[in-house]
N, CA, C, O and the ligand as a Tripos MOL2 file, in Angstrom:
@<TRIPOS>MOLECULE
protein
  277   275    70     0     0
PROTEIN
NO_CHARGES

@<TRIPOS>ATOM
      1 N         -13.1270   -2.0510   -9.8520 N.3       1 MET1
      2 CA        -11.6840   -2.1410   -9.5160 C.3       1 MET1
      3 C         -11.1120   -0.8560   -9.0960 C.2       1 MET1
      4 O         -11.6810    0.1920   -9.3990 O.2       1 MET1
      5 N         -10.0430   -0.8690   -8.4300 N.am      2 ALA2
      6 CA         -9.3570    0.3870   -7.9970 C.3       2 ALA2
      7 C          -7.9110    0.2670   -8.3280 C.2       2 ALA2
      8 O          -7.3690   -0.8300   -8.4630 O.2       2 ALA2
      9 N          -7.2840    1.4130   -8.4590 N.am      3 LYS3
     10 CA         -5.8620    1.4600   -8.7420 C.3       3 LYS3
     11 C          -5.0950    1.5530   -7.4090 C.2       3 LYS3
     12 O          -5.4850    2.2740   -6.4900 O.2       3 LYS3
     13 N          -4.0070    0.8020   -7.3460 N.am      4 TYR4
     14 CA         -3.2130    0.8100   -6.1000 C.3       4 TYR4
     15 C          -1.7800    1.1800   -6.3770 C.2       4 TYR4
     16 O          -1.2540    1.0050   -7.4760 O.2       4 TYR4
     17 N          -1.1810    1.6940   -5.3460 N.am      5 TYR5
     18 CA          0.2310    2.1110   -5.3860 C.3       5 TYR5
     19 C           0.9460    1.6750   -4.1480 C.2       5 TYR5
     20 O           0.3520    1.5240   -3.0810 O.2       5 TYR5
     21 N           2.2460    1.4720   -4.3030 N.am      6 VAL6
     22 CA          3.0610    1.2080   -3.0720 C.3       6 VAL6
     23 C           4.0980    2.2560   -2.8860 C.2       6 VAL6
     24 O           4.7580    2.6730   -3.8380 O.2       6 VAL6
     25 N           4.2470    2.6840   -1.6730 N.am      7 ASN7
     26 CA          5.2720    3.7070   -1.3380 C.3       7 ASN7
     27 C           6.6810    3.1530   -1.5800 C.2       7 ASN7
     28 O           6.9700    2.0430   -1.1320 O.2       7 ASN7
     29 N           7.5340    3.8510   -2.2440 N.am      8 ASN8
     30 CA          8.9010    3.4020   -2.4930 C.3       8 ASN8
     31 C           9.7590    3.5930   -1.2710 C.2       8 ASN8
     32 O          10.8600    3.0490   -1.1800 O.2       8 ASN8
     33 N           9.2470    4.3770   -0.3160 N.am      9 LYS9
     34 CA         10.0270    4.6380    0.8860 C.3       9 LYS9
     35 C           9.3250    3.9300    2.0890 C.2       9 LYS9
     36 O           8.1000    3.8090    2.1040 O.2       9 LYS9
     37 N          10.0860    3.4830    3.0560 N.am     10 GLN10
     38 CA          9.5170    2.9080    4.2180 C.3      10 GLN10
     39 C           8.8830    3.9600    5.0390 C.2      10 GLN10
     40 O           9.4300    5.0560    5.1590 O.2      10 GLN10
     41 N           7.7160    3.6750    5.6330 N.am     11 GLN11
     42 CA          6.9580    4.6410    6.3910 C.3      11 GLN11
     43 C           7.3700    4.4690    7.9020 C.2      11 GLN11
     44 O           6.8390    3.6260    8.6250 O.2      11 GLN11
     45 N           8.3220    5.3010    8.3090 N.am     12 SER12
     46 CA          8.8330    5.1430    9.6350 C.3      12 SER12
     47 C           7.8260    5.3680   10.7430 C.2      12 SER12
     48 O           7.9610    4.8230   11.8380 O.2      12 SER12
     49 N           6.7960    6.1890   10.4510 N.am     13 ASN13
     50 CA          5.7970    6.4110   11.5500 C.3      13 ASN13
     51 C           4.6230    5.4630   11.4510 C.2      13 ASN13
     52 O           3.5960    5.6820   12.0930 O.2      13 ASN13
     53 N           4.7590    4.4010   10.6480 N.am     14 SER14
     54 CA          3.6450    3.5110   10.5080 C.3      14 SER14
     55 C           4.1590    2.0620   10.3010 C.2      14 SER14
     56 O           3.9190    1.4360    9.2680 O.2      14 SER14
     57 N           4.8570    1.5750   11.3030 N.am     15 GLY15
     58 CA          5.3300    0.1410   11.2240 C.3      15 GLY15
     59 C           6.6140   -0.0130   10.5170 C.2      15 GLY15
     60 O           7.1480   -1.1210   10.4660 O.2      15 GLY15
     61 N           7.1720    1.0800    9.9410 N.am     16 ASN16
     62 CA          8.4240    1.0260    9.2000 C.3      16 ASN16
     63 C           8.3750    0.0080    8.0710 C.2      16 ASN16
     64 O           9.2750   -0.8190    7.9240 O.2      16 ASN16
     65 N           7.2970    0.0780    7.2650 N.am     17 ASN17
     66 CA          7.1690   -0.8380    6.1260 C.3      17 ASN17
     67 C           6.7200   -0.0280    4.9190 C.2      17 ASN17
     68 O           6.4690    1.1720    5.0220 O.2      17 ASN17
     69 N           6.6210   -0.6990    3.7730 N.am     18 HIS18
     70 CA          6.1910   -0.0360    2.5230 C.3      18 HIS18
     71 C           4.6620   -0.1220    2.4380 C.2      18 HIS18
     72 O           4.0960   -1.2040    2.2860 O.2      18 HIS18
     73 N           4.0140    1.0310    2.5400 N.am     19 GLU19
     74 CA          2.5550    1.0870    2.5670 C.3      19 GLU19
     75 C           1.9090    1.0380    1.1850 C.2      19 GLU19
     76 O           2.3760    1.6750    0.2410 O.2      19 GLU19
     77 N           0.8100    0.2570    1.0870 N.am     20 VAL20
     78 CA          0.0360    0.2510   -0.1110 C.3      20 VAL20
     79 C          -1.1320    1.2040    0.0150 C.2      20 VAL20
     80 O          -1.8260    1.2120    1.0310 O.2      20 VAL20
     81 N          -1.3540    2.0170   -1.0220 N.am     21 HIS21
     82 CA         -2.4540    3.0160   -1.0570 C.3      21 HIS21
     83 C          -3.3790    2.8250   -2.1770 C.2      21 HIS21
     84 O          -2.9840    2.3900   -3.2590 O.2      21 HIS21
     85 N          -4.6370    3.1480   -1.9410 N.am     22 ARG22
     86 CA         -5.6380    3.1200   -3.0310 C.3      22 ARG22
     87 C          -5.7170    4.5370   -3.6500 C.2      22 ARG22
     88 O          -5.6280    5.5400   -2.9410 O.2      22 ARG22
     89 N          -5.8840    4.5910   -4.9720 N.am     23 GLU23
     90 CA         -5.9180    5.9100   -5.6720 C.3      23 GLU23
     91 C          -6.9030    6.8490   -4.9620 C.2      23 GLU23
     92 O          -8.0250    6.4700   -4.6250 O.2      23 GLU23
     93 N          -6.4530    8.0520   -4.7530 N.am     24 GLY24
     94 CA         -7.3090    9.0670   -4.1090 C.3      24 GLY24
     95 C          -7.0030    9.2420   -2.6530 C.2      24 GLY24
     96 O          -7.5730   10.1330   -2.0240 O.2      24 GLY24
     97 N          -6.1110    8.4220   -2.0620 N.am     25 CYS25
     98 CA         -5.7940    8.5210   -0.6420 C.3      25 CYS25
     99 C          -5.1150    9.8740   -0.3710 C.2      25 CYS25
    100 O          -4.2740   10.3550   -1.1300 O.2      25 CYS25
    101 N          -5.5300   10.4420    0.7390 N.am     26 TYR26
    102 CA         -4.9780   11.7480    1.1520 C.3      26 TYR26
    103 C          -3.4900   11.6520    1.4310 C.2      26 TYR26
    104 O          -2.7510   12.6170    1.2390 O.2      26 TYR26
    105 N          -3.0300   10.4250    1.9090 N.am     27 PHE27
    106 CA         -1.6770   10.2410    2.2400 C.3      27 PHE27
    107 C          -0.8350    9.6190    1.1850 C.2      27 PHE27
    108 O           0.2280    9.0730    1.4800 O.2      27 PHE27
    109 N          -1.2870    9.6870   -0.0680 N.am     28 MET28
    110 CA         -0.5720    9.1600   -1.1980 C.3      28 MET28
    111 C           0.8500    9.7170   -1.2600 C.2      28 MET28
    112 O           1.0070   10.9370   -1.3050 O.2      28 MET28
    113 N           1.8840    8.8890   -1.2650 N.am     29 PRO29
    114 CA          3.3000    9.3690   -1.3310 C.3      29 PRO29
    115 C           3.6180    9.8200   -2.7800 C.2      29 PRO29
    116 O           3.0590    9.3100   -3.7510 O.2      29 PRO29
    117 N           4.5470   10.8040   -2.8740 N.am     30 SER30
    118 CA          4.9240   11.2280   -4.2060 C.3      30 SER30
    119 C           5.9160   10.2180   -4.8730 C.2      30 SER30
    120 O           5.9760   10.0560   -6.0920 O.2      30 SER30
    121 N           6.6820    9.5590   -3.9670 N.am     31 ASP31
    122 CA          7.6490    8.6020   -4.4970 C.3      31 ASP31
    123 C           6.9670    7.2020   -4.3480 C.2      31 ASP31
    124 O           7.0240    6.5550   -3.3030 O.2      31 ASP31
    125 N           6.2890    6.7680   -5.5250 N.am     32 ARG32
    126 CA          5.5330    5.5160   -5.4110 C.3      32 ARG32
    127 C           5.6330    4.7190   -6.7170 C.2      32 ARG32
    128 O           6.0500    5.2380   -7.7530 O.2      32 ARG32
    129 N           5.2530    3.4880   -6.6380 N.am     33 THR33
    130 CA          5.2290    2.5750   -7.7810 C.3      33 THR33
    131 C           3.7960    2.1560   -7.9840 C.2      33 THR33
    132 O           3.1200    1.7560   -7.0360 O.2      33 THR33
    133 N           3.3180    2.2450   -9.2320 N.am     34 SER34
    134 CA          1.9760    1.8360   -9.5760 C.3      34 SER34
    135 C           1.9050    0.2520   -9.5740 C.2      34 SER34
    136 O           2.7340   -0.4210  -10.1860 O.2      34 SER34
    137 N           0.9160   -0.2700   -8.8840 N.am     35 LEU35
    138 CA          0.7870   -1.7330   -8.8330 C.3      35 LEU35
    139 C          -0.1870   -2.2400   -9.9000 C.2      35 LEU35
    140 O          -0.1320   -3.4030  -10.2990 O.2      35 LEU35
    141 N          -1.1000   -1.3340  -10.3670 N.am     36 GLY36
    142 CA         -2.1200   -1.6950  -11.3080 C.3      36 GLY36
    143 C          -3.5320   -1.7200  -10.7110 C.2      36 GLY36
    144 O          -3.7290   -1.2630   -9.5860 O.2      36 GLY36
    145 N          -4.4720   -2.2260  -11.4180 N.am     37 ASN37
    146 CA         -5.8640   -2.2900  -10.9370 C.3      37 ASN37
    147 C          -6.1900   -3.6510  -10.3920 C.2      37 ASN37
    148 O          -5.8710   -4.6890  -10.9710 O.2      37 ASN37
    149 N          -6.8430   -3.6010   -9.2500 N.am     38 PHE38
    150 CA         -7.2080   -4.8680   -8.5810 C.3      38 PHE38
    151 C          -8.6310   -4.8390   -8.0080 C.2      38 PHE38
    152 O          -9.1570   -3.7850   -7.6510 O.2      38 PHE38
    153 N          -9.2190   -6.0030   -7.9350 N.am     39 TYR39
    154 CA        -10.5810   -6.1550   -7.4070 C.3      39 TYR39
    155 C         -10.5960   -6.0050   -5.8760 C.2      39 TYR39
    156 O         -11.6190   -5.6560   -5.2880 O.2      39 TYR39
    157 N          -9.4780   -6.2680   -5.2620 N.am     40 SER40
    158 CA         -9.4520   -6.1480   -3.8020 C.3      40 SER40
    159 C          -8.0860   -5.6470   -3.3170 C.2      40 SER40
    160 O          -7.0760   -5.8320   -3.9960 O.2      40 SER40
    161 N          -8.0630   -5.0230   -2.1570 N.am     41 ALA41
    162 CA         -6.8200   -4.5350   -1.6020 C.3      41 ALA41
    163 C          -5.8650   -5.6770   -1.3000 C.2      41 ALA41
    164 O          -4.6460   -5.5060   -1.3350 O.2      41 ALA41
    165 N          -6.4150   -6.8180   -1.0080 N.am     42 GLN42
    166 CA         -5.5970   -7.9980   -0.6710 C.3      42 GLN42
    167 C          -4.7490   -8.4050   -1.8840 C.2      42 GLN42
    168 O          -3.5750   -8.7510   -1.7540 O.2      42 GLN42
    169 N          -5.3710   -8.3530   -3.0490 N.am     43 LEU43
    170 CA         -4.6380   -8.7220   -4.3050 C.3      43 LEU43
    171 C          -3.5460   -7.7300   -4.6260 C.2      43 LEU43
    172 O          -2.4790   -8.0860   -5.1260 O.2      43 LEU43
    173 N          -3.8490   -6.4130   -4.3140 N.am     44 ALA44
    174 CA         -2.8650   -5.3760   -4.5130 C.3      44 ALA44
    175 C          -1.6680   -5.5980   -3.5330 C.2      44 ALA44
    176 O          -0.5080   -5.4060   -3.8970 O.2      44 ALA44
    177 N          -1.9800   -5.9870   -2.3420 N.am     45 LEU45
    178 CA         -0.9120   -6.2720   -1.3180 C.3      45 LEU45
    179 C          -0.0470   -7.4630   -1.7600 C.2      45 LEU45
    180 O           1.1750   -7.4490   -1.6200 O.2      45 LEU45
    181 N          -0.6970   -8.4580   -2.2810 N.am     46 ASP46
    182 CA          0.1110   -9.6010   -2.7890 C.3      46 ASP46
    183 C           1.0940   -9.1170   -3.8540 C.2      46 ASP46
    184 O           2.2530   -9.5320   -3.8700 O.2      46 ASP46
    185 N           0.6350   -8.2530   -4.7270 N.am     47 GLU47
    186 CA          1.5130   -7.7530   -5.7910 C.3      47 GLU47
    187 C           2.6380   -6.9150   -5.2290 C.2      47 GLU47
    188 O           3.7790   -7.0070   -5.6810 O.2      47 GLU47
    189 N           2.3140   -6.0920   -4.2340 N.am     48 ALA48
    190 CA          3.2840   -5.2000   -3.6010 C.3      48 ALA48
    191 C           4.3580   -6.0070   -2.9100 C.2      48 ALA48
    192 O           5.5170   -5.5940   -2.8700 O.2      48 ALA48
    193 N           3.9850   -7.1650   -2.3590 N.am     49 LYS49
    194 CA          4.9250   -7.9960   -1.5780 C.3      49 LYS49
    195 C           5.9790   -8.6120   -2.5090 C.2      49 LYS49
    196 O           7.0440   -9.0280   -2.0540 O.2      49 LYS49
    197 N           5.6760   -8.6670   -3.8170 N.am     50 LYS50
    198 CA          6.7060   -9.2230   -4.7290 C.3      50 LYS50
    199 C           7.8900   -8.2590   -4.8240 C.2      50 LYS50
    200 O           9.0350   -8.6580   -5.0370 O.2      50 LYS50
    201 N           7.5560   -6.9310   -4.6530 N.am     51 LYS51
    202 CA          8.5960   -5.8850   -4.7540 C.3      51 LYS51
    203 C           9.1450   -5.6110   -3.3280 C.2      51 LYS51
    204 O          10.3530   -5.5370   -3.1070 O.2      51 LYS51
    205 N           8.2460   -5.4710   -2.4260 N.am     52 TYR52
    206 CA          8.6460   -5.2360   -1.0050 C.3      52 TYR52
    207 C           7.9520   -6.2520   -0.0550 C.2      52 TYR52
    208 O           6.7730   -6.1440    0.2840 O.2      52 TYR52
    209 N           8.7680   -7.2290    0.3360 N.am     53 PRO53
    210 CA          8.1780   -8.3080    1.1990 C.3      53 PRO53
    211 C           7.5280   -7.8160    2.4710 C.2      53 PRO53
    212 O           6.6990   -8.4960    3.0750 O.2      53 PRO53
    213 N           7.9250   -6.6040    2.8680 N.am     54 ASP54
    214 CA          7.3560   -6.0940    4.1700 C.3      54 ASP54
    215 C           6.0980   -5.1570    3.8900 C.2      54 ASP54
    216 O           5.5980   -4.4760    4.7850 O.2      54 ASP54
    217 N           5.6610   -5.1710    2.6830 N.am     55 ALA55
    218 CA          4.4660   -4.2670    2.3110 C.3      55 ALA55
    219 C           3.3090   -4.5200    3.2980 C.2      55 ALA55
    220 O           3.0850   -5.6240    3.7940 O.2      55 ALA55
    221 N           2.5850   -3.3940    3.5430 N.am     56 ASP56
    222 CA          1.4100   -3.4220    4.3730 C.3      56 ASP56
    223 C           0.4270   -2.3510    3.9810 C.2      56 ASP56
    224 O           0.8320   -1.3620    3.3690 O.2      56 ASP56
    225 N          -0.8040   -2.4870    4.2900 N.am     57 GLY57
    226 CA         -1.8310   -1.5540    3.8310 C.3      57 GLY57
    227 C          -1.8530   -0.2770    4.6150 C.2      57 GLY57
    228 O          -1.5570   -0.2820    5.8100 O.2      57 GLY57
    229 N          -2.1960    0.8230    3.9760 N.am     58 CYS58
    230 CA         -2.3260    2.1030    4.6290 C.3      58 CYS58
    231 C          -3.5880    2.0090    5.5180 C.2      58 CYS58
    232 O          -4.6350    1.5330    5.0820 O.2      58 CYS58
    233 N          -3.4590    2.4670    6.7470 N.am     59 ILE59
    234 CA         -4.5970    2.3390    7.7140 C.3      59 ILE59
    235 C          -5.7740    3.2510    7.2880 C.2      59 ILE59
    236 O          -6.9120    3.0200    7.6960 O.2      59 ILE59
    237 N          -5.4970    4.2790    6.4710 N.am     60 HIS60
    238 CA         -6.5520    5.2220    6.1230 C.3      60 HIS60
    239 C          -7.3820    4.7590    4.9210 C.2      60 HIS60
    240 O          -8.6110    4.8330    4.9420 O.2      60 HIS60
    241 N          -6.6890    4.2730    3.8560 N.am     61 CYS61
    242 CA         -7.4250    3.9070    2.6150 C.3      61 CYS61
    243 C          -7.5450    2.4260    2.4520 C.2      61 CYS61
    244 O          -8.4100    1.9830    1.6970 O.2      61 CYS61
    245 N          -6.6950    1.5830    3.1410 N.am     62 CYS62
    246 CA         -6.8010    0.1360    3.0120 C.3      62 CYS62
    247 C          -6.7720   -0.5320    4.4120 C.2      62 CYS62
    248 O          -5.9240   -1.3840    4.6780 O.2      62 CYS62
    249 N          -7.6970   -0.1360    5.2860 N.am     63 PRO63
    250 CA         -7.6200   -0.7220    6.6580 C.3      63 PRO63
    251 C          -7.8010   -2.2380    6.6810 C.2      63 PRO63
    252 O          -7.3510   -2.8930    7.6220 O.2      63 PRO63
    253 N          -8.4590   -2.8160    5.6510 N.am     64 GLU64
    254 CA         -8.6800   -4.2520    5.6570 C.3      64 GLU64
    255 C          -7.3830   -5.0120    5.3890 C.2      64 GLU64
    256 O          -7.3670   -6.2310    5.5550 O.2      64 GLU64
    257 N          -6.2980   -4.3550    4.9840 N.am     65 ILE65
    258 CA         -5.0240   -5.0640    4.8440 C.3      65 ILE65
    259 C          -3.9540   -4.4340    5.6660 C.2      65 ILE65
    260 O          -2.7690   -4.6970    5.4580 O.2      65 ILE65
    261 N          -4.3480   -3.5940    6.6120 N.am     66 ASN66
    262 CA         -3.3760   -2.9850    7.5500 C.3      66 ASN66
    263 C          -3.1350   -3.9090    8.7280 C.2      66 ASN66
    264 O          -4.0660   -4.3220    9.4200 O.2      66 ASN66
    265 N          -1.8710   -4.2220    8.9390 N.am     67 HIS67
    266 CA         -1.5490   -5.1290   10.0550 C.3      67 HIS67
    267 C          -0.6600   -4.5270   11.1160 C.2      67 HIS67
    268 O          -0.1130   -5.2350   11.9610 O.2      67 HIS67
    269 N          -0.5140   -3.1520   11.0650 N.am     68 ASP68
    270 CA          0.2640   -2.4910   12.0640 C.3      68 ASP68
    271 C          -0.5530   -2.4890   13.4290 C.2      68 ASP68
    272 O          -1.7830   -2.4580   13.4420 O.2      68 ASP68
    273 N           0.1700   -2.5220   14.4860 N.am     69 LYS69
    274 CA         -0.5080   -2.4710   15.7670 C.3      69 LYS69
    275 C          -0.4930   -0.9820   16.2380 C.2      69 LYS69
    276 O          -1.0110   -0.6680   17.3100 O.2      69 LYS69
    277 ZN         -3.5270    5.4150    1.9510 Zn       70 ZN70
@<TRIPOS>BOND
     1     1     2 1
     2     2     3 1
     3     3     4 2
     4     3     5 am
     5     5     6 1
     6     6     7 1
     7     7     8 2
     8     7     9 am
     9     9    10 1
    10    10    11 1
    11    11    12 2
    12    11    13 am
    13    13    14 1
    14    14    15 1
    15    15    16 2
    16    15    17 am
    17    17    18 1
    18    18    19 1
    19    19    20 2
    20    19    21 am
    21    21    22 1
    22    22    23 1
    23    23    24 2
    24    23    25 am
    25    25    26 1
    26    26    27 1
    27    27    28 2
    28    27    29 am
    29    29    30 1
    30    30    31 1
    31    31    32 2
    32    31    33 am
    33    33    34 1
    34    34    35 1
    35    35    36 2
    36    35    37 am
    37    37    38 1
    38    38    39 1
    39    39    40 2
    40    39    41 am
    41    41    42 1
    42    42    43 1
    43    43    44 2
    44    43    45 am
    45    45    46 1
    46    46    47 1
    47    47    48 2
    48    47    49 am
    49    49    50 1
    50    50    51 1
    51    51    52 2
    52    51    53 am
    53    53    54 1
    54    54    55 1
    55    55    56 2
    56    55    57 am
    57    57    58 1
    58    58    59 1
    59    59    60 2
    60    59    61 am
    61    61    62 1
    62    62    63 1
    63    63    64 2
    64    63    65 am
    65    65    66 1
    66    66    67 1
    67    67    68 2
    68    67    69 am
    69    69    70 1
    70    70    71 1
    71    71    72 2
    72    71    73 am
    73    73    74 1
    74    74    75 1
    75    75    76 2
    76    75    77 am
    77    77    78 1
    78    78    79 1
    79    79    80 2
    80    79    81 am
    81    81    82 1
    82    82    83 1
    83    83    84 2
    84    83    85 am
    85    85    86 1
    86    86    87 1
    87    87    88 2
    88    87    89 am
    89    89    90 1
    90    90    91 1
    91    91    92 2
    92    91    93 am
    93    93    94 1
    94    94    95 1
    95    95    96 2
    96    95    97 am
    97    97    98 1
    98    98    99 1
    99    99   100 2
   100    99   101 am
   101   101   102 1
   102   102   103 1
   103   103   104 2
   104   103   105 am
   105   105   106 1
   106   106   107 1
   107   107   108 2
   108   107   109 am
   109   109   110 1
   110   110   111 1
   111   111   112 2
   112   111   113 am
   113   113   114 1
   114   114   115 1
   115   115   116 2
   116   115   117 am
   117   117   118 1
   118   118   119 1
   119   119   120 2
   120   119   121 am
   121   121   122 1
   122   122   123 1
   123   123   124 2
   124   123   125 am
   125   125   126 1
   126   126   127 1
   127   127   128 2
   128   127   129 am
   129   129   130 1
   130   130   131 1
   131   131   132 2
   132   131   133 am
   133   133   134 1
   134   134   135 1
   135   135   136 2
   136   135   137 am
   137   137   138 1
   138   138   139 1
   139   139   140 2
   140   139   141 am
   141   141   142 1
   142   142   143 1
   143   143   144 2
   144   143   145 am
   145   145   146 1
   146   146   147 1
   147   147   148 2
   148   147   149 am
   149   149   150 1
   150   150   151 1
   151   151   152 2
   152   151   153 am
   153   153   154 1
   154   154   155 1
   155   155   156 2
   156   155   157 am
   157   157   158 1
   158   158   159 1
   159   159   160 2
   160   159   161 am
   161   161   162 1
   162   162   163 1
   163   163   164 2
   164   163   165 am
   165   165   166 1
   166   166   167 1
   167   167   168 2
   168   167   169 am
   169   169   170 1
   170   170   171 1
   171   171   172 2
   172   171   173 am
   173   173   174 1
   174   174   175 1
   175   175   176 2
   176   175   177 am
   177   177   178 1
   178   178   179 1
   179   179   180 2
   180   179   181 am
   181   181   182 1
   182   182   183 1
   183   183   184 2
   184   183   185 am
   185   185   186 1
   186   186   187 1
   187   187   188 2
   188   187   189 am
   189   189   190 1
   190   190   191 1
   191   191   192 2
   192   191   193 am
   193   193   194 1
   194   194   195 1
   195   195   196 2
   196   195   197 am
   197   197   198 1
   198   198   199 1
   199   199   200 2
   200   199   201 am
   201   201   202 1
   202   202   203 1
   203   203   204 2
   204   203   205 am
   205   205   206 1
   206   206   207 1
   207   207   208 2
   208   207   209 am
   209   209   210 1
   210   210   211 1
   211   211   212 2
   212   211   213 am
   213   213   214 1
   214   214   215 1
   215   215   216 2
   216   215   217 am
   217   217   218 1
   218   218   219 1
   219   219   220 2
   220   219   221 am
   221   221   222 1
   222   222   223 1
   223   223   224 2
   224   223   225 am
   225   225   226 1
   226   226   227 1
   227   227   228 2
   228   227   229 am
   229   229   230 1
   230   230   231 1
   231   231   232 2
   232   231   233 am
   233   233   234 1
   234   234   235 1
   235   235   236 2
   236   235   237 am
   237   237   238 1
   238   238   239 1
   239   239   240 2
   240   239   241 am
   241   241   242 1
   242   242   243 1
   243   243   244 2
   244   243   245 am
   245   245   246 1
   246   246   247 1
   247   247   248 2
   248   247   249 am
   249   249   250 1
   250   250   251 1
   251   251   252 2
   252   251   253 am
   253   253   254 1
   254   254   255 1
   255   255   256 2
   256   255   257 am
   257   257   258 1
   258   258   259 1
   259   259   260 2
   260   259   261 am
   261   261   262 1
   262   262   263 1
   263   263   264 2
   264   263   265 am
   265   265   266 1
   266   266   267 1
   267   267   268 2
   268   267   269 am
   269   269   270 1
   270   270   271 1
   271   271   272 2
   272   271   273 am
   273   273   274 1
   274   274   275 1
   275   275   276 2
@<TRIPOS>SUBSTRUCTURE
     1 MET1         2 RESIDUE 1 A MET
     2 ALA2         6 RESIDUE 1 A ALA
     3 LYS3        10 RESIDUE 1 A LYS
     4 TYR4        14 RESIDUE 1 A TYR
     5 TYR5        18 RESIDUE 1 A TYR
     6 VAL6        22 RESIDUE 1 A VAL
     7 ASN7        26 RESIDUE 1 A ASN
     8 ASN8        30 RESIDUE 1 A ASN
     9 LYS9        34 RESIDUE 1 A LYS
    10 GLN10       38 RESIDUE 1 A GLN
    11 GLN11       42 RESIDUE 1 A GLN
    12 SER12       46 RESIDUE 1 A SER
    13 ASN13       50 RESIDUE 1 A ASN
    14 SER14       54 RESIDUE 1 A SER
    15 GLY15       58 RESIDUE 1 A GLY
    16 ASN16       62 RESIDUE 1 A ASN
    17 ASN17       66 RESIDUE 1 A ASN
    18 HIS18       70 RESIDUE 1 A HIS
    19 GLU19       74 RESIDUE 1 A GLU
    20 VAL20       78 RESIDUE 1 A VAL
    21 HIS21       82 RESIDUE 1 A HIS
    22 ARG22       86 RESIDUE 1 A ARG
    23 GLU23       90 RESIDUE 1 A GLU
    24 GLY24       94 RESIDUE 1 A GLY
    25 CYS25       98 RESIDUE 1 A CYS
    26 TYR26      102 RESIDUE 1 A TYR
    27 PHE27      106 RESIDUE 1 A PHE
    28 MET28      110 RESIDUE 1 A MET
    29 PRO29      114 RESIDUE 1 A PRO
    30 SER30      118 RESIDUE 1 A SER
    31 ASP31      122 RESIDUE 1 A ASP
    32 ARG32      126 RESIDUE 1 A ARG
    33 THR33      130 RESIDUE 1 A THR
    34 SER34      134 RESIDUE 1 A SER
    35 LEU35      138 RESIDUE 1 A LEU
    36 GLY36      142 RESIDUE 1 A GLY
    37 ASN37      146 RESIDUE 1 A ASN
    38 PHE38      150 RESIDUE 1 A PHE
    39 TYR39      154 RESIDUE 1 A TYR
    40 SER40      158 RESIDUE 1 A SER
    41 ALA41      162 RESIDUE 1 A ALA
    42 GLN42      166 RESIDUE 1 A GLN
    43 LEU43      170 RESIDUE 1 A LEU
    44 ALA44      174 RESIDUE 1 A ALA
    45 LEU45      178 RESIDUE 1 A LEU
    46 ASP46      182 RESIDUE 1 A ASP
    47 GLU47      186 RESIDUE 1 A GLU
    48 ALA48      190 RESIDUE 1 A ALA
    49 LYS49      194 RESIDUE 1 A LYS
    50 LYS50      198 RESIDUE 1 A LYS
    51 LYS51      202 RESIDUE 1 A LYS
    52 TYR52      206 RESIDUE 1 A TYR
    53 PRO53      210 RESIDUE 1 A PRO
    54 ASP54      214 RESIDUE 1 A ASP
    55 ALA55      218 RESIDUE 1 A ALA
    56 ASP56      222 RESIDUE 1 A ASP
    57 GLY57      226 RESIDUE 1 A GLY
    58 CYS58      230 RESIDUE 1 A CYS
    59 ILE59      234 RESIDUE 1 A ILE
    60 HIS60      238 RESIDUE 1 A HIS
    61 CYS61      242 RESIDUE 1 A CYS
    62 CYS62      246 RESIDUE 1 A CYS
    63 PRO63      250 RESIDUE 1 A PRO
    64 GLU64      254 RESIDUE 1 A GLU
    65 ILE65      258 RESIDUE 1 A ILE
    66 ASN66      262 RESIDUE 1 A ASN
    67 HIS67      266 RESIDUE 1 A HIS
    68 ASP68      270 RESIDUE 1 A ASP
    69 LYS69      274 RESIDUE 1 A LYS
    70 ZN70       277 GROUP 0 **** ****
């Protein structure tokens, strides 16, 4: 399992949504909310969407859940 976080600020340079990051990501925001431990990034994204419906995965640490073009 891995620990996931969601950015409390919208990422204006990345689709203008709230990005989900895996622990250890180089781009981890300082203003973040811990989502907990999950077996997959998709489960973490589902949790993040309860708080921020526009949540999306970080392209660097969670490319499997990144939907930005
Ligand atoms: Zn990341």
